[in-house]
PLY file of the C-alpha trace (Angstrom):
ply
format ascii 1.0
element vertex 271
property float x
property float y
property float z
element edge 270
property int vertex1
property int vertex2
end_header
0.00 0.00 0.00
1.35 3.44 -0.86
2.37 5.78 1.94
-0.28 8.30 0.86
-3.00 5.64 1.17
-1.75 4.59 4.60
-1.72 8.20 5.73
-5.26 8.76 4.52
-6.55 5.69 6.34
-4.74 6.66 9.52
-6.25 10.13 9.37
-9.78 8.90 8.84
-9.40 6.28 11.59
-8.82 9.12 13.99
-11.49 11.39 12.56
-14.26 8.80 12.44
-13.87 8.13 16.16
-15.46 11.43 17.09
-18.77 11.68 18.89
-21.37 14.08 17.42
-23.41 14.48 20.58
-23.44 18.26 20.67
-22.19 21.11 22.82
-18.49 21.72 23.45
-16.99 19.47 26.08
-16.62 20.80 29.57
-14.51 19.90 32.57
-16.32 18.23 35.46
-18.55 20.57 37.44
-16.99 21.65 40.71
-19.99 20.30 42.64
-20.15 17.03 40.73
-16.71 15.68 39.97
-17.93 12.21 38.95
-18.85 12.18 35.27
-21.75 10.28 33.69
-20.73 7.41 31.44
-19.49 3.84 31.21
-15.71 3.85 30.70
-13.81 1.37 28.56
-10.15 1.00 27.62
-10.23 4.11 25.40
-11.98 6.40 27.87
-8.88 7.36 29.85
-10.82 7.60 33.13
-11.42 5.15 35.95
-14.72 3.78 37.20
-14.38 6.15 40.14
-14.20 9.14 37.80
-16.97 8.06 35.45
-20.11 6.13 36.39
-23.56 5.46 34.85
-25.23 7.61 37.48
-25.64 11.22 38.50
-25.81 11.76 42.24
-25.54 15.54 42.36
-27.99 18.33 41.67
-31.70 18.30 42.27
-32.39 14.84 40.83
-30.40 11.66 41.35
-30.36 9.41 38.30
-29.07 5.89 37.73
-29.17 4.57 34.18
-30.63 1.05 33.96
-28.67 -1.77 32.37
-30.89 -2.58 29.40
-30.92 -6.27 28.58
-30.51 -7.81 25.13
-34.18 -8.76 25.28
-35.23 -5.18 26.01
-33.08 -3.91 23.16
-34.49 -6.46 20.72
-37.99 -5.51 21.85
-37.40 -1.97 20.60
-36.72 -3.32 17.12
-40.10 -5.08 17.09
-41.99 -1.78 17.08
-43.33 -0.37 13.80
-42.97 3.37 13.21
-45.78 4.91 11.22
-44.82 7.98 9.16
-41.04 7.54 9.69
-38.57 10.37 8.96
-37.77 10.84 5.30
-34.31 10.37 3.85
-31.98 13.36 3.78
-31.84 14.80 0.27
-28.83 17.09 0.77
-25.81 17.51 3.02
-27.18 19.29 6.12
-23.71 20.72 6.78
-24.08 22.87 3.65
-26.41 25.13 5.67
-26.16 26.69 9.15
-27.45 24.61 12.04
-31.10 25.26 12.89
-31.66 26.90 16.29
-31.90 24.41 19.16
-35.28 23.57 20.61
-36.27 24.80 24.07
-34.82 23.06 27.14
-38.10 21.34 28.08
-39.09 20.11 24.61
-39.28 16.33 24.20
-39.74 13.83 21.41
-42.24 11.19 22.49
-43.61 7.83 21.38
-47.33 7.95 20.63
-48.90 4.49 20.40
-51.17 4.19 17.38
-53.18 1.32 15.91
-51.62 -2.05 16.67
-50.02 -3.02 19.95
-46.56 -2.03 18.71
-47.42 0.61 16.14
-46.34 4.13 17.02
-45.72 7.63 15.80
-43.21 10.20 16.98
-44.31 13.66 18.03
-42.62 16.70 19.54
-44.16 18.15 22.71
-43.40 21.35 24.66
-42.56 19.32 27.78
-42.44 15.81 29.18
-45.45 16.54 31.39
-47.53 17.57 28.38
-46.46 14.46 26.49
-47.42 12.17 29.36
-50.72 14.01 29.85
-51.62 13.00 26.29
-50.59 9.39 26.80
-47.23 9.70 25.04
-43.90 8.37 26.36
-40.87 10.68 26.12
-38.00 9.00 24.28
-35.49 11.88 24.34
-35.26 15.58 25.10
-35.27 17.97 22.15
-37.36 17.91 19.00
-37.77 14.70 17.01
-35.24 14.03 14.24
-33.98 11.29 11.97
-32.39 9.27 14.83
-35.46 9.44 17.08
-37.01 6.09 16.05
-36.82 3.23 18.55
-34.72 1.15 16.15
-31.98 3.79 16.46
-32.39 3.91 20.23
-31.66 0.17 20.19
-28.31 0.83 18.46
-27.35 3.42 21.08
-28.24 0.97 23.84
-26.42 -1.96 22.25
-23.11 -0.16 21.66
-21.47 1.40 24.68
-18.88 2.81 22.29
-19.80 3.35 18.65
-16.34 4.67 17.84
-14.80 1.43 16.60
-17.58 0.17 14.29
-18.25 3.66 12.88
-14.51 4.12 12.37
-14.31 0.86 10.47
-17.03 2.05 8.10
-15.10 5.26 7.52
-11.85 3.44 6.83
-13.43 0.91 4.47
-15.17 3.58 2.44
-12.78 6.50 2.82
-12.88 7.10 -0.95
-16.57 6.23 -1.22
-18.96 5.49 -2.57
-21.22 7.27 -0.11
-23.97 4.69 -0.56
-21.69 1.87 0.58
-20.48 3.91 3.56
-24.07 4.56 4.60
-24.96 0.89 4.10
-22.09 -0.04 6.42
-23.61 2.20 9.09
-27.01 0.63 8.47
-25.44 -2.76 9.15
-24.87 -1.54 12.72
-28.65 -1.34 13.01
-29.29 2.31 12.18
-32.31 3.18 10.07
-31.35 4.78 6.73
-31.92 8.47 7.61
-30.01 8.11 10.90
-27.15 6.39 9.08
-27.11 9.32 6.67
-26.56 11.96 9.35
-23.77 9.85 10.91
-22.17 9.71 7.45
-22.46 13.46 6.88
-21.09 14.11 10.37
-18.07 11.92 9.55
-17.34 13.76 6.31
-17.68 17.19 7.94
-15.38 16.29 10.84
-12.83 14.83 8.45
-12.67 18.21 6.71
-12.93 20.54 9.71
-10.82 18.73 12.31
-7.93 17.09 10.50
-5.10 18.77 12.49
-6.34 18.15 16.05
-7.50 14.65 15.16
-4.14 13.65 13.69
-2.50 14.96 16.89
-4.95 12.93 19.02
-4.52 9.69 17.08
-4.48 6.75 19.50
-4.95 8.94 22.56
-7.74 8.41 25.16
-11.00 10.23 24.72
-10.44 12.18 27.94
-7.71 14.31 29.44
-6.69 13.83 33.06
-9.04 16.64 34.17
-12.02 14.87 32.59
-12.35 17.10 29.53
-12.38 15.59 26.04
-9.30 15.56 23.84
-8.89 18.27 21.20
-10.14 16.09 18.36
-13.43 15.37 20.09
-13.83 18.99 21.17
-13.37 20.06 17.55
-15.91 17.50 16.39
-18.48 18.73 18.87
-17.91 22.37 18.00
-17.79 21.96 14.21
-20.17 19.06 13.65
-22.22 18.73 16.83
-24.81 21.52 16.38
-25.98 20.27 12.98
-25.95 16.66 14.14
-28.10 17.43 17.16
-30.60 19.43 15.14
-30.97 16.81 12.40
-30.60 13.60 14.42
-32.79 14.69 17.32
-31.57 11.86 19.53
-28.15 11.90 21.19
-26.92 9.74 24.00
-26.89 12.60 26.47
-30.45 13.75 25.79
-31.59 10.12 25.98
-30.07 9.35 29.39
-27.65 6.72 28.07
-24.10 6.39 29.42
-21.29 5.52 27.06
-17.51 5.46 26.83
-17.28 9.25 26.41
-18.11 10.57 29.85
-20.02 13.82 30.41
-20.70 16.21 33.27
-24.08 15.48 34.82
-25.14 19.03 33.97
-25.16 17.97 30.28
-27.16 14.76 30.80
-30.96 14.54 30.68
-32.22 11.77 32.99
-34.61 9.43 31.21
-35.49 5.74 31.41
-37.05 3.71 28.61
-40.14 1.50 28.86
-42.71 1.66 26.08
-45.14 -1.20 26.67
0 1
1 2
2 3
3 4
4 5
5 6
6 7
7 8
8 9
9 10
10 11
11 12
12 13
13 14
14 15
15 16
16 17
17 18
18 19
19 20
20 21
21 22
22 23
23 24
24 25
25 26
26 27
27 28
28 29
29 30
30 31
31 32
32 33
33 34
34 35
35 36
36 37
37 38
38 39
39 40
40 41
41 42
42 43
43 44
44 45
45 46
46 47
47 48
48 49
49 50
50 51
51 52
52 53
53 54
54 55
55 56
56 57
57 58
58 59
59 60
60 61
61 62
62 63
63 64
64 65
65 66
66 67
67 68
68 69
69 70
70 71
71 72
72 73
73 74
74 75
75 76
76 77
77 78
78 79
79 80
80 81
81 82
82 83
83 84
84 85
85 86
86 87
87 88
88 89
89 90
90 91
91 92
92 93
93 94
94 95
95 96
96 97
97 98
98 99
99 100
100 101
101 102
102 103
103 104
104 105
105 106
106 107
107 108
108 109
109 110
110 111
111 112
112 113
113 114
114 115
115 116
116 117
117 118
118 119
119 120
120 121
121 122
122 123
123 124
124 125
125 126
126 127
127 128
128 129
129 130
130 131
131 132
132 133
133 134
134 135
135 136
136 137
137 138
138 139
139 140
140 141
141 142
142 143
143 144
144 145
145 146
146 147
147 148
148 149
149 150
150 151
151 152
152 153
153 154
154 155
155 156
156 157
157 158
158 159
159 160
160 161
161 162
162 163
163 164
164 165
165 166
166 167
167 168
168 169
169 170
170 171
171 172
172 173
173 174
174 175
175 176
176 177
177 178
178 179
179 180
180 181
181 182
182 183
183 184
184 185
185 186
186 187
187 188
188 189
189 190
190 191
191 192
192 193
193 194
194 195
195 196
196 197
197 198
198 199
199 200
200 201
201 202
202 203
203 204
204 205
205 206
206 207
207 208
208 209
209 210
210 211
211 212
212 213
213 214
214 215
215 216
216 217
217 218
218 219
219 220
220 221
221 222
222 223
223 224
224 225
225 226
226 227
227 228
228 229
229 230
230 231
231 232
232 233
233 234
234 235
235 236
236 237
237 238
238 239
239 240
240 241
241 242
242 243
243 244
244 245
245 246
246 247
247 248
248 249
249 250
250 251
251 252
252 253
253 254
254 255
255 256
256 257
257 258
258 259
259 260
260 261
261 262
262 263
263 264
264 265
265 266
266 267
267 268
268 269
269 270
């Protein structure tokens, strides 16, 4: 393999590992030094520094361990009127303004026992008052369906499989790259926004991501490394607006740990 090809694959392997969850990373809050997440070998933090619970602030929250059966159950639901496919690169336009802090996307049961629609409500209380079940905070988007929630639950760290898709299809075609992401379980529109996020980060964050190649996600103080910070600043706002669902606004811990102030507590039961 030529040196140029090796260099390109090394660069994309670093760039694809970024998380598009949203706002710029922050150091742990002074009043809540334990971060929310589920560390692995790439996290760079210990289980004492990062845990799947938030025990500070007004509300204590412990994320459940969702079983394989519960995750598979999500895939058995049928979404009526699903999100349409993206017809253009959303990064070609400015990010839409974020929804209000209380807005939720909720599951509205309709028709059969496992038929549902997604609807955006001004608040969780209003959603529940109408018989709907909040599935994440923020307006609904292309990653709001329960099939995509199942992927987020199944993979504590999406970095490696998403990275592999990026490496395999670094030169395209885009359709094959997106199909690789679909093979992880994502519905087509959600796979699309992950693809567009990857391409945008590859362009906008090459220097910090090359410098962070092989380094842990977190610095010693708990903040994210420069590559991931760049990804969140340059790609995060559009991803959040288009995807709707992120791990933080869904109450799911993962290998990239977050201050509890950025996490929205939510548990998932739809029957």
